[in-house]
N, C-alpha and C positions, 0 to 999 in steps of 0.2 A: 503493500500499499504506500502511496505517496502522501505528503502532507504540504499545504500550502506554506509558503514563506513571505508572507506580506511585508514585514519589517525589512528583511534582506533586500527583497525587490526594490522596495522605496530607497533604500540607500544606494543601490545600483543606479536607480534613476537620478537621485541626487548627484552621484558621482558623475554620470554622464552629462548632466546639466552644467556641473562645475567645468567639466572638459570642454562644453560648447563655449563657456566664457573664456577659458584659457586659449582656445583658438581665436576667439575675437580678439584678445589682447595682443596677439601675434600678427594680426592681420597686416599691421602697417609695414612689417617686414617684407611682406610679399606684394607691396604696391608696386606698380610699374615704374615710378621713379626711382625707387631703389635699386633698379637693375639697369645696367649701363648698355645692354644690347637694345637694338632698335625693336619696335613692335612688329616690324616687317620681318625680323627673324623669329621672334618668340611665338607669334600666332600660328604660323605654318608649323612650327615645332609641336606646338599644343594639339593641332589636329593630327599630325603624323603619330603622336603618343596615344591619343584617344582612338584613332582606327586601330592601331596595334592591340589596344585594351578591347576593343569591339571583337577583333578576330579572337583573342583569347576566350571571351565570353562565349562566342560561337562553338569553339572547341571543346571547352571545359565545364562551362557552367551549366547546371540542370535547366532544362527548358523553362520550367515554371518559377524560377528564382526571382525573389521580389526586386532584389537590387541588381539589375543587370544593364541592359541597354537604355532603359529610361534614365537611370542615373548617370551613366557614362555621358549621355547626351547633355544632361542637365548641368554636369561638372564641366565638360568643355565649353558650354555657352556661358557660365559663369566665370570661367577663367579667361576667355577671350574678350568677356565684356568689360574686363579691367583696362583693355588698350585701346583708347580713343584715337590714338594718333596712327593707326595702321593706314598704309597707303597702297602697298602691293608686297605680295609674298616673295621674299628673297630666294627661296627654293620651293620645289614641289614636295620632295620627299626627303627625310632627314637620313644621313648616312649614320650619325651616332646621336644618341639621345642627350638632351641637355639636362643636367641635374636641377636647374632651377626650375624648368618646365614641369620636370617630373614632381618636384616638390610642390608646386602650385596646384597640379592636378590632385595630389595625394592630400594636401590641404583641404580642398573642396569636397573631396571624395569622403573624408573623414568626418566633415559636417554633416553630409547626408546620411551617412550611416548612424551617426548618433541620434539625429533626428527620427530616423527611421525606428531605432530601438526604443527611443523614449516614447514615440507615439504608439508604438505596438503595445508596451506595458501600460500606458495611461488609459488607452482605449480598451484594455482587457482583451486584446487579441492575443497576446502573449501572457504567461502566467509562471511564476518561478515556484517549482516544488522541490521537496527533498524525497528521497526514497533510499532504497536498498543499493541502487547503483549511483548515488550521489545527487548533485543538483542538476535539474533539468528544467529547460524552458519548455513549456507545453503548449500547443496551439489550441485556441479555443475553437469550439465546433463550427462557428461561422466561417472561419478562414481555413479550415481543414479541406484539402481536396478529397473528394469523394466520388463514388461510381457515377454520381449525377454529372460530374465535371466530364468524365469520360465518355458518357452516353451523348453529352452536348456537342462533342467533336463529331461523333457519328451523324447526329442530326443536322450539323452544319453541313457535312459533306453530302447528305442526302437531298439537299435542295438544288443540287447541280444535276446537269445531264451526264450520262454515263460517260461520254468521251472525256469530260472534265474530271470525273472521279478516277478515271483511268490514269490521267496525267498526274493527279495526286498521289497516286500509288507508285509512280516511278521512283527509282533511286535518286538521291540528290545529285549524284554526278551526272546522271541521264536527263535530269528535269530541266526543260527549257522554260525558265520563269518568265521570260518575255512572251513566250507564246501563250504561256498559262494566263497571264495578265490579260491578253487580248480575248482569250476564251471566257475567262470569268466575267469580264466586263464590270458593271456596277451593280451586281445581282444584289449585295446586301442593302442597297439604297431603293429596292422595290417597294418597300414599306412606305417611302415618301412619294415616289414617282407614280405608284399605282393607286395608292388610296386617295390622293389629291392631285390628279393629273393637270388640272387647270392652275393650281397654286405652284406646282413643280415646273411647269411651262414657264410661267411668269418669272420665277426665280431664275431659271435657266437662261432667260432672255437677258437679264440685268447682269450677269456675271462676266460677260465679255468672251465666252468661248463657247463651243458646242460640247455637250456632254459626251457625245460620241468620239471625241478626241482625247478624253482623259485616259481610257485604256491604252491608247497608242503611245501617250506621253509616259505611262508607267512603264511600258515596254521599252521605250527609248532610255529611260533613266536607268532601268536594269542593265540595258546594253552599255551605257556610258560607264557604269560601275565595272562591269565584268571585262570590257575590252579596251578601255581608254587608260592609257599609262598616267595621265594627269589627274591632278584633284582640285586645281584652282583654274577658274575660267572667267572670261568677261562675258556679259550677256550676248555680245556680237558672235562670240566663238560657239557659244550653246546653239544660237540660232542656226549657225553654218552647219553644225553636227546634226542638229534636228533635221535640216533640209536633206542631208546626205542620208540619213537613217530613213527618213519618210520615202524618199525616192528608191532606195533599195527595197524596202517592204512594201512599195507600191500603195503608200498612204497619200492621200491629198494633202499637199505641203501647207495649204491654208495660208491666210494672211499673216503676216508679221504680228500684227496687233493681237490676233488669237493666241499665238504662242507666247506673246510678251505677258498677256493676261494670265495664262497658265502657268507660266514660269514664275511670275510674281506671286502668285497664290501659293506656289510650293516652296517659296523662299522665305525665311524669316532672319531678323537679326538676332544677335546674341541677347539682347534686352527682351524681345518677344519670346525667344524660346524659354527664358527663365520665368517670365511673367505668365505666358500662357500655358506652360508645360505641355507644349504640342511639338512633336518631331517632324521634320521636313526633310526633303531630299537635298536642299541646299541652305547653306547658311550664309548670310551676306555679310562681308566685312570690307567696309568702304566700298569701292566700285566693283569688288570681286566677288564671285560666289564660289564657295567650298563645296565641293561634292560630299555628301554624307551617305556611306553605303549601308547604314542600318536603319534608314528612315521606316521601313517596314517591317522591323523586328519588335516592335512594341505594340502598335495597334494594328489591326487588319487594314489593309490600305483604304477601304472604303471609310473606315471610322476615322483614320487620319485625315483623309480629305474633307469629310463633312465637318471635322473640328476646324480646319483652316477656312473652310467655306463660311461657316457660320461667324468666325472671328473677323474675317475679311469683309463680310457682307452682312453684318448683324441687323441692320435695320430692314435690309431688304428680305432677310430670312424670316424676321418677325412679322412683317406683313404680308408674306406669301405662305410658305410651307409652315413655319412657325405657329401661324394662327389656324391651321388645318389639322393639326396633330390629333385631335379627337377622332378623325376618320381612320386612323390606323386601326381601330377596333372593328370597323367594316372589312377592312383588308385582312385582318388575321382570321376573321371568322370565315372569309372566303377560301383561306388556305386549309381549313379543317376538312377532314375526308367527307365526301358527299355520300353519308350513309344514312339509310332510312331511319335509324334509330336516333340519330343526332340531330338536335335542332339547336339553332343559336339566334340570338338577337343582340344588336349592337346599339348603344348609345340610348338607353332607356332612362326615364327619370320618374320620380314619384314624389309628390310634395310631402314634406314632412319626413322623408327618407334621405333623398338625394338621388344620385344617379348611379347607374351601373354601366361601366364601359362595354362588358361582354358578359352574357349569361348563356350557359350551356344547359340543355336539358336532355336527359336520356329518356326517350319515349318507352324503352322497354322496362326500365327499372325505376324510372321517376327519380332518379339522382339528378342534382343540379349543382352546378359550379359557377360562383360569382368570379369575375375576373376584373381586377383593376390593372390597367396597362400603363406602362411608362416607357416612352420612346426615347429613353436617354442611355448613357452608357459611362463607365469609368474611364475617363480618358488619361488619368494620371497614373494609375496602376502602382500606387505606392500607399503603405500604411499611414504616412503623413496625412495624405489627403482622401482618405478613405471615409472619414466622416463627412466630409463635402458630399460625397457620392450618395451616402445613406440618408443624411438629413435635409439636403438641400436638392440635388439633382433629381433623385427618386423621391425623397421625402416619405420614407418607409412608414413612419408613424402615422402620417396622414392617410396614406394609401391603405394601410391596415385597418384603420379606424374606419374608412369609408366602406371597405370590402365586408368587414364584420357587420356594420350596421345594414347594409343592404341584404346580406345573408340572413340576418336574424329577422328582417321584416318578411322575406320571402319564407322563412321557415315557420313562422307563427301565424302567416297568412294576411299580415297587415298590408303586405303588397302581394296581391294574389298573383300567382303564377299565370292564370289566364289573362291578366292585363298585359302580360309579356307575350304569351305564345298563343292566346286564344283560346276558344272553348274545348279543344282537344286536351288541353292540359288539365291535370289533376287539381283538385281544390288545395291540396297541401302536398309538397314533394315528400319522397321518403327520406332524403337527406339533402343538406345543402352545404356546401363547402367553399369558404372564401379563398381567393387565391391572388397573388400579386405577380405579375409577369413583367420583366425587364426586357428591353429589345436584345441586348447582346449578353450580358454578364450573367455568370451563376454565383449569385451572392445572397445569401439569406441571414440577414442579422438576427433573426429570431430563432435559428436553429438551436435546439437545445434547451430552450427556454419554456416557460409555462404557456407563454403566449404564442408558441410557434405556429407559423402559417406557411402553406405550401408556396413555394416560389421557385421559378426556374426562368430560362430565357424563352423567347418565342419559338425558336426553331426546336427546341426540346419539347416544348409543349405540343407544338404540331406533329411531331415525329412520333411521340408517344401515343396520343389519342389516334394516329393513323394505324399504327400497329395494333392498337386495342380494338380497332374497327368500330370507333364511337362508344365504347363502353367507358363511361365517364368515371365509375366507381373504380374500375381496374386501374384506369389511367392516374388517377389520384393516388391510390394505394402504391404503385410503382414509383411515382415522385417521391413519396415519402420514404419509401424503402431505399431508393438510390442514394438520397441524401444522407442515409445513416450507415452507408457502407463506406468506412474511411480508408483511403490508400495508405498502405505501410511506406516505411521509409527507413532513413538511416539517422542515427544520433551523432551529430558533429559536435566536436569538442571546441569549445572557444574558452578564453582565458580572460579574466577580468581583474584588473588591479584595484583593491578596496583596502584603504586604511594601511596601505604598506604590505599587505598580504595578497598574494594571487589565488584567485578562485578559479577552479575548473568546473565548467558547466557544460553539460551536453544540450545541444539545441535540436529540436525536432525538424528535419527536411524531409518532406514527402516526395515519393515518386509518383509515377502514373501507373502503377500496377494495381491489381486486386489483392486483397489479403487472403489467406487460406479460406476456402470456403466454409471450414467448420467455425470459423469466428464471424460469419455473417449473423445479422439477425434474421429471424424467420422471413422468408421472401415468396412471392407469389409467382405464378406461372409466368406472367408477363415480364417480370423482373429478371427471372432466370433466362427467358429467351433473350432479352436485350444483352445480357452479360456474356453470352456465349462467345461473343468476339474477342474476349480476353481470356488469358490462362491465369487463373490465380497463383499466388505463392503456393508452393507444396507443402504438404503437412509437416515435413519434417525440416521445415526452414530453421528450426532451433539448433541446427547441427553446429557444433563449436569447431574452430579451427585451433590445433594444439597450442600454437604460440601465443594465442590471445591477441595478436597485433591488428586484427580485422577492426574496421569500425562496427559498432553496435548497430544492430537492426531492430526495429520494433514494429509491432503490430497493435493497433488499438483494440481494446476489448470493451465488454459492454459495461465496465465499471467506470464511473467518473474519474478521469486523469490517471487510470491505470493502464499500463501496457504490458505486453510480454516483450522481453528484451533479450536478444543473443547477438552472437557474431556469425558471420557468414563468409564464404569464400569471395575472392575479388570479384567475381562475375556479378555480385549484387552490391557492390560498394557505392555505386552511383546509380540508384534507381532512376 
């Protein structure tokens, strides 16, 4: 059994906070005027080092790590933002690393790491406990990766045509990402373009380029990263390269103004990168544009694109697409399986109760689901900004309150089901389940609490109900079960100096596997069917290696904060 260590945890938070202040006290030592070399030397050096760091992340950092490409980008932008007198890069690629540039990047990275740890503890996403295996940082249930996350990837793939899925399955060395970008198009933005086509068209007219040009632009950006030896360009050089690429691929070259508008959208200054928290393919420094090859590694390209669009055209967005987001409920209902047992109704309202974005009724069982929809996403991908997503962008408390209020009214008949679905509906449903859906993310802040509510993203909801052939009850049961099957992982050792003593702490880092099936909670037939695509860890995962040098692995069990822990051969060191 493990025991919470709140006092020690607070001491660690206080120490990290003091470290933040100590870093601030040393800030002036890193100011540009303290450095004798020109900004024209330091800035390209910083870019070169950050790209090398990005390559290391691709090669060695687990795919779902919290502090990866997003922080690397923020660290680079914050570091370059110190140098206002940059005119032109003295070189494109560095032969040797500069110690000052390395120290500046390390300084900024330490700031982000401290803020990440402090935010994780303060928001209850991490918790320090002690047990037989020593001190351990455990993940709260809402931030644990689960089978629901794994299924969400299947659901996302299932939206595409078979030829696109075949490309997804190609090995990385064989996959032509530029061609894939053309095939995929802007599929994830269908929720906007199809739910409110007039508003979307009005928005597109105002941005200065045709949307059909965007996949071509992405394909060109990928080609630039892969084939071009340079990293620094002038806008005229990029226009010339685009024209050459478009001619080779037989694209319409289009007017220079349209390319300029698209290039401007995908370019940010260091100040914009830090303030907005958005990644872009190009970073503007003076009159030059630096190519950033990891722009699509943080957010799915369509999400990064819409983030930049809304930032650059905030007023236009709010008066067109932004004012029509409620219509996403009609779009989502139209994506559900056309099955005789399933009926849905969008955008219904009842005086004294409120509104319902989407209501599903199973004609066979009379089960009902009340859905609150949120067409937003977490663009920051960091614990330090997670509360912004939960409380402001989604506003989970408000969404849950409305979903519960509507569900209660339908359950007790104060909002008759027949007012929504007509005379064929029963006077009272057999059951009513409230649910909150987010457009993209799989994150449920209520998981494991007394007020737990069903929550997933749009694609997963559609996918599960489709496999259930419209069986509402089976779908809700499966969504609940998937969210409670937590991925196993490795306990990585970290060291913290506190009051002159060094503490050794193991931190949970999950992988993307399923735990041994014997550790799963009871599951339904639909859940078992969905999870056949993965091979769970074997029952004998406890096997010890003799010298005890391997990292400890863990599997969550059904007791709060308890884990089964052991070591394992190297093949499982990096789940």
